[in-house]
Structures are given as structure tokens and as C-alpha cells.
N, C-alpha and C positions, 0 to 999 in steps of 0.2 A: 620161381616158386612158392607157393603160396604155404606159410607158416600157420597152421591153426593149432600147433599143440605150444608154441612159444618157446621152443628148447633147443634148436638146432641153428649151433651159431661158428662162424667161422673166426678163431680165437689164434692170436698170437700172443703167447709170452714171451715178454723179455726180461729176464731178470737181472738185477743191477746188484751191486754192493755199496754199502754205504762203509765210509773210514767209522763211523762211530754207530753206537748200537741204537737200535729203532726204539722207542718206549713203546712198549703193548699197554701198558696201564697207561689210562688216558686221563694221565693225574694235570699235565699241562698240553691240550689238544694246540697245535700250530695253528689250527686253522678255525679255532672258534674261542672265544673269550670267554672265560669262567666270570659266571655270575656271583661267586663266592668271593667279596674280597672286603676291605675294609674302604669306607668310603672316600672318595676324590674329594679335593677343594674343587667349587665348580666356578667358574666365572659369568654370570649371571647374564650377562650383555642385556641387561633393563637400560642403562646408559654408558657413557666411558667413564664411569667411577672410579673402575678398576686399572685404567690405565692413566698414566701421566700424559696431560697437558700436550696437545697436537694440531695440526692442521686440520681443514674443513675436508680435506679427502676420506678422512675417515668418520662412519656413521653406524647408529644402528639401524636395522629394518628388520620388517617382520618375517619378508621372505624375500628373496632373489629369483632372478631367471636370467640366465645368460641369452645372448642372442646367437640362435644356432647358424645364422648365416653373417653373420659379420663380428671381425675380431673385435678383441678386448672389450666387450661390451656386456655389462651386465645392468639390468632393471631391478630397482629393489622397489619396495613395497610397502608402503606405512606398518609400522609394528616395531616389536621388539623380539629379542633374539639371535640375530645375527649380526654378526659385525662384517661390514663391509668397505674396502678403500675401493671411490671413485677413482674413472682414468683422469685425475687431474692435473695437467702438465705445470701450472704454476704453484698449489699449494699440495705438495706430494711428500711430505717429510715422513718419516718412518714412524710406527708408535710403540713403546714402552709399557712393559707391566709395572704396577705398583710396587710387587713383590719383588725381590731379589731370590735368587735360585744358586744352590750349588747342584749337587745331582738331584734329577728330578725325573720323574715318571708322567710325561705328555701326550694327552690324548685328546683330538679333534676333528671333527668334521672342517673339508676344505671343499671350495669348488673355484677351478678354473673356466673361465671363458676361453672362445678359441684364440690360442697364439698368445698368451698371457705369461706372465714372469711374476715370481716373488720369491719371497725364502722366508724361512722364521730361523733368527739367529740366538741361539741357544746362549747366555749370558752376554748378548750383544755381539757375541764373537766366531761365534763356530755355525755357520749356516748349512741347513737342510734343505736344498732348494725347491722351490714350486713353481710346476710348469705344466704348459698344456704338451702332454706325450705321447697321446691317446694314436697308438699304431706306431709308435718306433719299434723297428724290431733290433736294434743292440743301443740300449739306452748307454748313457754317458752320465759325467758327475753334474751335467749342468740339466738333466732330467729329473722329473717329481720323484724327489725322494734321494737323490745325490748328495754326498757330502761333497762341497763345493770345493773349489780350488783354493790356494794358498797363492800368494801374490809377491812377486820380486820385481819393481820396476827396475831397478838395476841389472837384470839378466839379459843376456842377448833379447833383439826381437823375436817374436814366435815364443819363447820360453819363458816367461815370465811367469804363468802359471804351474804350480805342480803341488803333488799331495789329493788332488781329486779324485774321491771313490765314486765310481759309477754303481748303480743300483744292480743289483743280484741277476734280477729281472725286472722287464718293466710291466707292474701291474695298475696302470694307470688307468681309467676310465675315461670316455666320450667327455668333450667340453662341454660342461652345463651340469655335472652329475655331481653329487655330493660324494666324496671319497672321505675314507677313513683313514688318518693317521694316526700311527701309536711309535711313541719315541721314549726309549730309557737313556740317558744324557747324563756321564758322571765328569766335573770339574775336574781340573787340574788340581794337584795336592800341593799343599807347601809346607815347608818345616818352620819350626820354630824362629829364623834368621829371615823368615818369606824368600826362601831357596826354594825354585819350584823343582819337587823329588818327582810328579810325575805327570805327564800327560793327560788331557781329555779325553776324553771316548766317548763313541757310540756302540754302547753295549746293546743295542739293537732299534730298526727301524722298519716298521709293519706298514704298508702301505695297501687298504683293502685286507686286510689280516694276511696279507703274504707277506715273510720274511724278504727284508731286502736290501738288509745292512745289519752287519754281526761283528761285534767287536773293532769298532773301528777303530784306530787313534790317531788322533789330530794334535800335530807338536803344536800348533800357535792357531793366530786367529786366522779366519779365512779373507778371502776378498771382499772389500765392502763392509768389512765389521763396524762396527760404534769406535771399536779400541783397540789399539793394540797389545796393550796391555794386559798380560793374564793375571787375573784377579780368581779368590777363593768365591765370590760373590757377587753376582749384578743381575741387573732384571731383563727378562725376555725380550726378546724386539721383532718385530714383525715390518718388513721390507715395504716401505709405500711409495718407490718413485718407479717403481718399473713395469705396472701395468696392476688393471682392476683383479680384486681376489676376495671372496668372501669365506667366511668361518661361523660355525656354531658348535655345541657342545663342546665347548673348551673347557677342560678338567686337568687337573694335575695334584702327583702328590710331592711332597719333597720330603729328601732324604738325609740323612745323616751316618754315617761307619760305626751303628751300632747293634751289637746282635746280645742274644739271651746267652750269659755266661754258664757255664757247667762245671760247677764243683763236684770232687771227689765223690763218685759213685760205686756203690755197690753192685756188681751184677750177679746174679743168679741163673743157671742153666738148666732146664729140665728135661728130663724124657717125657714125650708125648707120642709116642707110637700107637695108643688106645684114640687119638684123635678128638681128646675130649674137648669141650668149651672151655676155655680158659676162665673166662670172666666166673664160670660155678665151681669149676674144678681144681684150679691151682693147687691148692693143698692136697689133694690127691694124689700130685704125683712126684715121680722121683726126683730127687736132686741130684744133677750130677758134679755140678762143677760152681767154684764161686770165685771172682776177682775182684781187685779192686781196681778202677778204671777213671780217668779223666774225662773221657769223649763217651758218645754216644754209636756203637759202629757194632748191629747184630750181623751186619752180612758177611763180617770179617770171623765171627767166631759159629756161623755153621755153612754148613754144604748144601746143595742140593738135593743130596739124598735122606736129610734129616727128617727127622719129624721130633722138633724141641718147641719148649719157649723159654724165652728170653726176656728177665724182670730186670730195667735199670732200677734203682731208689736211689737219691740223695737229694741234694740243692740245685734251684737253678737264680741262679742273680741275674736280674727284671733292670733294665736301665734305664724305665722311665714307666711313670703310670700311665694307663689307659686300655685300651682294648687292646688284645692279641685275638689276632688268627689262624689256629691250627688247623692243617690241612693232612690228612695220613691217605696215601697210599700203597695200597697191601694185598697181596695174595696171601690170605690167611686170616688173621685177625689180630686187633691191638687193642688196649686202653691205656689213658694216661688219666693220670688223678694228681689234680695239686691241690696242696693243703690240704687234703682230705674230701675233696668236692672231684668227684668224676667228671670230667671235661670231654673227653671221646669215648666212647665202645662201640665194639665190634667182635661178634663173637668169634669167629674164625671157624666155625663147625659147617663152614661152607667151602665151596674150591674151585671161588670167583673172586677176578680183579674187583676193587671196589674202592673207592675214594670218596672222604667224610670231611668235611668240615663241621669247626666249633668256635665260636669267636667267647672269650671271657675279659672281663678286667682283671688287670694285675695291678697290684700297687710295685713300686720302687725299692727293691732290696731283694731279700735270700726268701725262697718259699721252697716248700718241700715237693719233693713229685714223686712217679711212680710210673714208667714206662713199657707197658708190655708188647712184646712183638709172639703170635703163637704161628709157627709153621708146622700144620699138621700133617701136612701132604706130599709126598715124596715129589721130587722133580717140580716142585712147585715153589719158586722162589722170589720175592720182589717187596724192599720195603722202602719206605722214605716217608720222613715228616718234615714238614713246611712249616716257617709261622714268620706271620708280618705281623708288625706291631707300628706305633707312634714314631713317625719319621723313621722306621725298619724297613727296609727291602728286603719281599719275600725272599726267604732259602731255606736252605734244607737244615736242620738243626741234628742232623746226622751226618758225621765225619766219612761216611762210606754208605751214604743211602744212595738206592738204585732202582730204579720200576722197573727193569728189565728184567726177563724171566731168567738168565742164564749171563754171568758174565764171562764165560769162556767162547762160547759161539754165537758172533752178531748174526742178526737175522738179516739175512738178506730179502730187501724189498721187492716184490713180484709184483711187476707193473704191466701196464694193457699201453701198448703205444702205435698209434696209427701211421701206416705208411704209404701206400698207395691207394689203398682199397677200404671204406669207413667198416667200422668195428662196433660189434654191438654185445653184451654181458648183463647177464640176467645177475640180480642180487639183491641183497638187502641195503637199503641206504638212509643216510641220516636225512631227513629234512624238519630242520627247526628243532633238534636234539628229541625229535621221535623218529622209531626205526621202523622205514616199510617195509615189509618182507615181500610186495610182489615188483620188482622195479625192474626196468631194462634202461640199460646206459648207451648211449652213442656217440661213438666218434666219427669225427667228420676229418678229410685230407686237409681243409683246411685251417684245420687244430682249432675247429670251433665242436663242443659239445652240448649235450644234453641227457639228460634222465627224464623217464615217465614210469608214471604208478598205474601198471597195467590191471590193476584192480579197477579202476575209478577211469582210465583216460587222463589221468590229471598230468600236466608238465612239473615237473618240479624245479629243476635247476638248468641253468645254460651257463656255459664256463669257456675262457680261452685256454688255450696251451696242450700240456701234455693231458693224455685223455684219465688212465683210472689207476690207480693205487688198490692191487686185489689182495695187497698181502694178509689182511684179515679173513678173507675168505679161503686162503691157500694153506697159510702157517700151521704149522703143527696140526690141530684139530679144526681150524678154523670156526673159531669159538665164535667168533662175532659177526661171522656170515655179512662182513659189509663190505660193499666196495665205498672206495673214497675219493670224489674228483680231484683231480692234481692240480687244477686249478685255483683261482679265486670264485666259486661258485656266485652267480645271482639265484638266491633263492626266490621263486614265486610264489604265491599266495597257498597253492597247497590243498586248496579247497575243491569239491566236485569244479571241473572245468566247463560240465554241462549240465544244465536241468531244467525241469518246465516248471515255468511260475503261473500264475494265476495273472498275477499283473505284477507290473516292473517295479512296484514297491514292496513285495513279499520278499521278509529275511532270506538272503540264501541258505540252501542246505547245507550243513558242514558233515553231512555222511549218506549213504545211501539209505532209504527206509521205501514204504511202502510206494511212496510217491515218484519213486526215483527208483526206477528197476533197469538195471545194467547189465550188458553182457558180451562180452570179449569175442570178436568174430577171429582176429589173428592179424598178421600181416602179410606184406608183398616185399621183396626186396626188389625196387625198380631203378631206372636211370642211375646207373652205375651201382648200383648197391645200396641206394638210399631205400630205408624200410617207410613203407606207408603201411599206419595202423590204422583198422576200420573195430566200431565197437556197434552196438544196438544199446539207444536209452528209452526209456518206455516207447519201445517199436520203433523207434528213427534212426536211422542207420547214418553214423559219420563216422569220416576219414580225416585223417590229420597226417600230413608231414612236413620235414624241415631241412633246410638246405643253407648253405652260406650264402649272406644275403652278396651281392655283386655290387651294391651302392654305397654301403657302410664298411669301414676300416675293421670291424669289430660288430658283427650283427647276424643274426638267423630269422631267415624269413618262414614262417608259417602258413601253411595254406589247408583250409579246411574247406571240407567238402561234406553237402548233407541232402538225403532223400527222407523227408521229415512227413510226416502223418500230421503232423500238428505244430504248432511253430513252439521254437526252444529258445534258451538262453545261453548265452558263451560269458562266462566270468572271466573277464583277460587278466585284471588286476585289481589289487588293494594294496591301501599303503597310507600314512599319516595324512598325506596329501597328494591328490592329483591333479593336474592344471593341463587344461587344452593350449597347445601353444600354435604358433604359425605352422601351416602346412602340413594339415593332417596328423600331427604330432602330440604325444601326451607323456609328461614328465611323472612320475610315480616316485616320491620320496617317502621312503624310509630303508629300503633295499637300493633306491635310486639308478632307473634305468629308465630308456625311452620307448616307446610304444609310437610304431611309426604307420600310417595306412598310405597304401599307394594314391596315387591321383584318380581319380574317377570311381572310389569306391562307393559304391550303390548303398550301403550298409552303414548308418551309423551309429558308433557307440553313445552310451550315455555316462555320465559322473554322476553318481547320487550316494548319499551320505547313510550309513549303516552300521549302527554301534560302535559310533564315536572313529571309523574311519571311513572313507572314500573307497566306490568299487569302480572300476573302469568297465561294464559291461554293452554286450550286442545282440539284437534279435537276430534269431536266425530263424527264417521265414519259412511257412509249410510250401512243402515241393523242394526242387532243385534249386542249390544256391550253393556259393563258393564266395566265401570270405579269405582277403591277406591281410599281412602285416607284418612289420620286423619287429625284433626286440634286438635293441642297442644298448651296451652298456661301456 
């Protein structure tokens, strides 16, 4: 049945509960890394000077490509910026960082060729496994992101390994693609006598922005570590004797056990039933209570039905001179004043969830402060205040901060899960931090999913795993009206997918204009419920459909058919670099995915430079034509 209005859907809502409250304020988005952070220390990879001397299996390259048909093969290209370990069986020692670390936050991009194996050893002792785990259904400790086993050589045969920790999910990309790792590690702690009083632990490991390890304790060195004795500080080590591997964008922060001290403070609580802006009218509010306190805990003092202002004043103990980043997440308003300078201000004369960042330089010692929380709206409660500083990991300055709307009623996530037939769902969607209002998401039974912007016919995301989190659409008033992909999404370029160009050198249009007219026709459900989307652009009719690839472990086939009165162009991808590989394959790097054309495809794509990026385009000729390709990640 043809659906021209795009409103009729068969939806199965499966409601599941979480043990912890869902954070509706988007202070720490589990799926997106915030750009508001203090700077990391970068390993520039101009040469190997940031590492201790090692063997020639380690080298610097400008780029690297994995052979997609041959195991354990990386092909480097000249230049700088990529650290590569060659598959050298004679010179294959590990590589160690010049710096030593205790607590550390490490981020990097890693590329694994087919069936290759390596590992990152924190303090040269505790391994996070690196492996080509693409398509593994049930990952183990020896898959990418696993915390490797410890080893007892004296144990019974087959029982030597113990304490390995499997990833929570398999978030691995295809071999030869860049994958992003973020790891927060805490070193073991020792008393003044040198006795260990706390084990090492991984606070979190994220692969491709998916949480795969959380609060994993390690009681001692894992197998094949450089040393068994545990210490407060030691270098980072990367394994060099198991297989080729490449790294880029390596950066880190070193942390110590430092926090800002809070001296005794005065707390004043005011009535704000008139919903006044606290920045302008606090002196006009009625003072209800005063207290002396040694912590900042506004949500212990205020009920969800209250309309009040809480003002804390006192002194802060700053442990180290340097830049500090303050981050407020608030339903209502807040401001922070340090040494008579306003560091942050949000009026609170609106009823929205708001996050704001502010960086300030502070000297070691005591400083005066005034922190105010304004809650002018009944049933609106949520406040947290984070700080990050020199060698200080981001943490909440509040004793009882929470960004949930209610501490009493945990939010039940509303999810759409695919069972025996495809699902479609209309919603707003975020694409590269921009909310789009005319979107549809489609979940396939093979647990492969995609989303489109129906306003322009643009493919926005592809992802694998569970389908769609609809909580922000249906919870309470559905303020955000936004669906969220539940796996790790690959974001496509997001510009117009199709456009008329006078020549192949014309700049690609960013939006519809007088030269690009677009008309949505609708879609048909065909082939066991798979939708075929149709539209007209400049009076040329185009249809496209998507299905799970039969050849790739994780891939979606896209089929485009057209009846064109004039030639058009299709923008398939853009990225920091696009390279043509063997077998009609193109690798797109910044999101890092493959585009593969079938053998015998008559339409040949081109790679061109445009505004500092590469673009992959293909011409759609006049008349009837069909274009096929597969997106693999």
C-alpha cells in the first residue's frame, strides 16, 4: 500500500526499566563526546621521539591502508601522523611511552587489519585487548576492548587464565577502518609503607563511543605484561609482537587525586513563587532560611514542588594554579561568582534544560565564591555543577548533584525493538549536533538500521544492533521529540544526496534553493515490509531502498533508480580523505566506513576536492538508470 502522507506506521513499543535513573539533561551524552573540555596532551607522531627506543617494526607514516583480502597486512604511505607496527617476525618488540602515568584518560584511533592482534598495556601491566573482532556475536576478553586475563602458569592445564573481562557489547568496526577508543584508567594505590591499598581499575572503556567496560577492577598484572610488580607510575606500552596495528590522534590527560575544597559556607534560601529572574531580583525575594554548611547540596534542601532560590557563599580551596572548567546542568537558572567575577550565569526565567560551560584561571589557595541555584518552576528540578582542572578529573562539585527531573520515580526508557518484520518510526533526529525535524528511521530484522531526512531525501545514519530509543519522544511531554539510535551510528555527510550541477566541478549545494526543487512523493512497503522511498528533484523522479547486505557481516545495500529528464549527481560521501581501494571499494575517513560497488557497475564514481575535504560523487544520466552500492562499517 502506497503511503503518500508518510504518517501510517506499524509500531511495537517495548518498555524496559533501568536500575539507574535516566539522565534527561544532556550534560554527559553517552553517545557524543563534548567539545567543551580542557586540552589533552597530544602525541604528535612527527617521529618516535615521544617513545623510548625500540626495534624497527615501529615507524611513522602519513596514512595506512589495510588489505581487505589478505590477513595481517597494512600498507603505509609516506608522511607523518600515524604510528604503525609492521608485521615483522624478527624485529617485533613492544613500544613504551616516554611519560609515566598513574591515573590517565587516553583517547586514540586504532586500525586493525584482518585477524590481527595487539594490545594497550596501562602502566605496561594491564591490557586492553586490540583484535579484529568484526562480526563476533558474543565477544570475550580477547576481543577488542576486552580486559585481558591474568595468568597462573602453575594452575591446572586449561585453567591458567583467570579474571578476564569481556566487553559489554561488540562495537567493533570492519578491519581496515579507523576505530575510536576512549579509556579512563586508575592506577593501584599504595600507603606510605608501599603496601597496596587499592587495586587498579578501568573506570570506563568506550569503543566507537559505545560504553563496553565500566568500573572493572584488576587485581594484578594481566598476561604478557612487561612487569609483574605493581607500582604507582609506569609508562604506557603497546604490544608489538602479535600483529600489525596502526594508531593516530593519540592524546591523554594525567590525573591525580585532587579536588576543590569547600570551606564552611552560608546557605540562604529564598521564596521565588513569582518566578523572578534571580540575576536581577534576588534582593527582592523573601528570605526563608539560613544555614551553615560544609557542602553544596541544593537538592537535599528543595522539593520538586518548591519555587525557591538557594544561595551558597564561602571559600573554595584551589589545589593547583591553572585553568578550571566549570559546567552547569540545570532545570532553571544558576550563576557562579568567584572573587567578585561572574564566572557563569543563566537567568532561570525559562523552563528548559540547559547546559553551560565556563573556563577561568585560578591561583592556588583560597578564593571567595557565591553559587546560586534558581528553581522557579514547580515539578522542574535538576541541578549539577561539574569542575575539571589541572590534573583533576571532571567531577561534581555538589554533594548531591543530579540531572534527573525526579529522584523518586526512575524513568522507564521507551525503546523500539525489531522482531520479525521491519519497523519504521518518524521523529526528530540529531545529525552532527543539529536537530532535524522531518526524519524517519527504519529497523531491519537483521539488526541493521538507517535513518533518512524526508525533507531532502538524505541518508543520515546507518547503525547496527538495537533500533531506536524513543524516550525523548514520549516521556512526559516529549520535549525533545527526538529518537536516538541505540547502536553506534555512522553519520553520513548530511548534505543533499542528489542535486543538479552545471559541471562536476560545481560546489555541492548545502540546502535546497531555486536551482534545486524537491517534492516528496511518498513510499511503498515492498519485499516483506521494506520501504521504497520516492521523490522528485528538478522534475527528475528518484527512488531508493535499503536492505541488509548478504555479503558483508555488517553492511547495508542501497539501490537507487531514476527516471531523469536531465542528468543529475549523487553525493555518496565526504570526509577528510577518500581513497579508492581494490575491488571497486572506497574508504571514507573521518567517520571511517567503506563504500563498495558491485562488479560490473557501469556508473563510475569520482573523487574530488572541495573546501578542504574529499567528496565521492556519481553522475546519474538522463533516462532510466539503476545504481547499487554497499555501505560497510
